[in-house]
C-alpha positions in Angstrom: 20.3 9.5 -14.7 19.4 6.1 -13.0 22.0 3.6 -14.9 21.6 -0.1 -14.4 24.7 -2.3 -15.3 25.9 -5.7 -14.8 28.1 -4.3 -11.7 25.7 -2.5 -9.8 23.3 0.3 -10.0 24.9 4.2 -10.4 23.2 7.5 -10.1 24.6 10.4 -12.0 23.2 13.8 -10.4 22.6 17.3 -11.9 26.2 18.3 -10.5 28.0 15.5 -12.4 28.5 13.3 -9.4 28.7 10.3 -9.3 27.5 7.1 -6.8 27.3 3.5 -7.2 25.2 1.1 -5.6 26.4 -2.9 -5.1 25.2 -5.9 -3.0 28.3 -4.8 -0.8 27.4 -1.2 0.0 23.7 -1.2 0.3 20.6 -3.0 0.0 21.2 -3.9 -3.6 20.2 -7.9 -3.9 22.6 -9.0 -6.2 25.2 -6.4 -8.8 23.6 -7.4 -12.2 20.4 -5.3 -12.3 17.7 -5.9 -14.9 15.2 -3.8 -15.0 14.6 -0.6 -13.3 11.7 1.3 -12.6 10.7 5.1 -10.8 7.4 5.8 -8.8 6.1 9.3 -8.2 7.6 9.1 -4.7 11.3 9.1 -6.6 11.4 5.9 -5.3 13.4 3.7 -7.7 12.8 0.2 -7.8 15.6 -2.5 -8.9 15.1 -6.2 -10.4 18.5 -7.9 -10.3 19.3 -11.5 -11.0 21.9 -13.7 -9.7 23.9 -16.2 -12.2 24.8 -18.2 -9.6 20.5 -18.2 -8.1 17.7 -17.0 -7.5 17.2 -12.7 -8.8 15.7 -10.0 -6.5 13.6 -6.8 -5.7 14.4 -4.0 -3.9 13.3 -0.1 -3.8 15.6 2.3 -2.6 13.5 5.1 -0.1 14.3 8.7 -0.4 15.2 8.5 3.0 18.1 6.2 1.5 17.0 3.1 3.3 16.5 -0.1 1.2 13.4 -2.6 1.2 13.6 -5.9 -0.2 10.9 -7.9 -1.8 10.9 -11.9 -2.0 9.2 -14.9 -3.2 9.2 -16.0 0.7 9.0 -12.6 2.7 6.5 -10.8 0.6 4.4 -13.1 -1.1 5.9 -12.6 -4.6 5.1 -14.6 -7.3 8.8 -15.1 -8.1 12.1 -14.1 -7.2 13.5 -13.9 -11.3 11.7 -10.5 -12.1 12.4 -9.8 -16.0 10.3 -6.2 -16.1 9.2 -3.5 -14.0 6.5 -0.5 -14.4 4.5 1.9 -12.1 1.4 3.4 -13.0 -0.4 6.6 -11.8 -1.5 5.2 -8.8 1.4 4.0 -7.9 1.2 0.4 -8.3 4.1 -1.7 -9.4 4.4 -4.0 -12.4 6.3 -6.9 -11.8 7.0 -9.0 -15.0 8.7 -12.7 -14.0 10.2 -15.4 -16.2 7.6 -18.2 -16.0 5.2 -17.1 -13.4 3.0 -14.2 -15.2 2.8 -10.7 -13.9 2.2 -9.8 -10.2 0.9 -5.9 -8.9 2.1 -4.4 -5.6 -0.2 -2.2 -4.6 1.0 1.1 -2.6 -0.7 -0.3 0.7 1.1 -3.6 0.1 -1.5 -5.7 -1.1 -0.2 -8.2 -4.0 -2.3 -9.7 -6.9 -0.6 -11.9 -9.6 -2.4 -12.8 -13.0 -1.1 -15.5 -14.7 -2.8 -17.9 -17.8 -4.7 -20.2 -15.4 -6.5 -17.2 -14.1 -6.5 -14.3 -16.3 -6.3 -13.6 -20.0 -2.6 -13.4 -20.1 -0.9 -14.8 -23.0 2.2 -16.6 -21.3 3.4 -16.8 -17.8 7.3 -15.9 -19.2 7.1 -12.2 -19.1 9.9 -10.0 -21.5 9.0 -6.6 -20.9 5.9 -4.0 -19.5 4.5 -0.4 -20.5 1.7 1.4 -19.2 -0.8 3.8 -21.2 -2.5 7.1 -20.1 -5.4 5.3 -19.3 -3.3 2.7 -17.2 -3.5 -0.3 -19.4 -0.8 -2.2 -18.7 0.9 -4.0 -22.4 2.8 -7.3 -21.4 4.7 -8.9 -23.9 6.5 -12.4 -23.8 9.2 -12.2 -26.9 6.7 -14.1 -29.5 4.3 -12.0 -31.7 1.8 -11.6 -29.1 0.6 -8.6 -26.5 -1.8 -8.8 -23.8 -3.3 -5.9 -22.5 -4.8 -5.7 -19.1 -7.6 -3.1 -19.0 -7.9 -1.1 -15.3 -11.8 -2.7 -15.7 -10.2 -6.1 -15.2 -10.8 -7.1 -19.0 -7.7 -8.3 -20.7 -7.4 -8.6 -24.7 -4.8 -10.1 -26.7 -2.9 -8.6 -30.0 -1.6 -11.7 -32.4 -0.6 -11.7 -36.0 -4.0 -12.8 -37.2 -6.0 -10.6 -35.3 -3.5 -6.8 -35.5 -2.2 -7.7 -38.9 1.1 -5.8 -38.4 3.2 -7.6 -35.4 5.5 -10.3 -36.9 8.4 -12.1 -36.1 9.5 -12.1 -32.6 8.4 -8.9 -29.9 11.2 -7.8 -27.9 10.1 -4.4 -26.4 7.4 -1.6 -26.1 7.3 1.9 -25.4 4.1 4.1 -25.4 4.3 7.4 -26.3 2.3 10.5 -24.7 0.1 10.0 -27.5 -1.3 6.1 -26.5 0.7 4.9 -29.4 1.8 1.6 -29.2 5.2 1.4 -30.9 6.7 -1.8 -30.6 10.2 -3.5 -31.6 10.7 -7.0 -33.7 13.9 -9.1 -34.7 14.5 -12.5 -35.0 17.8 -14.6 -35.0 18.0 -13.7 -38.9 17.9 -9.9 -37.8 14.5 -8.7 -39.5 11.4 -7.2 -38.6 11.7 -3.5 -37.5 9.1 -1.0 -35.8 5.5 -1.2 -35.7 3.3 1.5 -34.2 -0.3 1.4 -33.5 -2.5 3.8 -33.1 -5.2 4.5 -30.5 -8.0 3.6 -33.7 -6.4 0.5 -34.4 -4.3 1.3 -37.5 -0.7 0.0 -37.3 2.3 1.8 -39.0 5.3 -0.4 -39.6 9.0 0.9 -40.4 11.8 -1.2 -41.7 14.9 -0.3 -42.9 13.7 -0.8 -46.3 10.7 1.9 -46.3 12.1 4.4 -43.7 15.3 5.4 -42.5 15.4 2.8 -39.6 18.9 1.6 -39.6 18.8 -1.7 -38.9 15.5 -4.0 -38.7 17.0 -6.1 -35.6 15.1 -3.7 -32.8 16.7 -4.1 -29.2 15.4 -0.7 -26.7 12.9 1.7 -27.3 12.7 4.9 -25.3 10.2 8.3 -25.7 11.1 11.4 -24.8 9.4 14.6 -23.5 8.9 15.7 -27.0 7.9 12.2 -28.6 10.9 11.5 -29.9 11.2 8.2 -30.7 15.0 6.5 -29.4 15.3 3.2 -31.3 18.4 1.0 -30.5 19.0 -1.0 -33.2 21.6 -4.4 -34.2 23.3 -1.6 -36.4 23.1 1.5 -33.9 20.7 3.8 -32.6 18.0 5.9 -34.6 15.5 9.2 -33.1 12.3 9.4 -34.8 11.0 12.7 -34.7 7.6 13.7 -34.8 7.5 15.4 -38.1 8.5 11.7 -39.5 12.4 13.0 -40.1 15.1 10.1 -39.0 18.5 11.0 -37.5 21.3 8.4 -37.0 24.3 7.5 -34.8 26.5 4.8 -34.9 30.5 4.3 -34.1 31.1 6.2 -37.4 29.6 9.4 -37.1 29.1 9.8 -33.5 32.8 8.6 -31.8 33.1 11.8 -29.9 29.8 11.4 -28.2 30.0 7.5 -27.6 33.7 8.0 -26.0 
């Protein structure tokens, strides 16, 4: 289990041992980890930010060595990396602040997509997710999603053309059936959880029509059983494939959270 924190990167091994990497004892660019991704070779890609300067992208190789990617040394479009995702071909997709999305090929080639040279709806990328067809879903913190198809085409999902996206999209996750789960919220705490079926149908869950504990969705994860774990502003939900909800809060799970 790899855990990114504001004080470095920790890994909890199956034997219970905990190892922590920091900028002082490793090739980590900064102690403030903002995004993590692991490729098929178990290499760990880490994006960090430095409150006092630029961020960085580093990869921990299996042999324990670190490799750094920067705008100066490797041609990365920006050192302000905000999101990471890895597709089935081990291409590393790098979302940046203000400068669009870069994709790093296994052979080291780098391609960058921006609003100027592609159908990307915004250069300010907040989250990335990749489905089983290697389509890349890009969200920029608004009510618009850009989707890159491996054939090179782009499409955009908006409130107007999808009928379901509303408020501010904050997080995206994709399950084994290629259903796209979208967490939304805004400054007033409204929003919810929307799910896009492969056939284009949307379903939206809120605290009013489901077991969702809070409408301000801030985190999403999907496990091997397609259970959807939903972090909200008022607790943690689990949506089972059969439609049942479980809620964990500090009141009902103190022992587990301690």
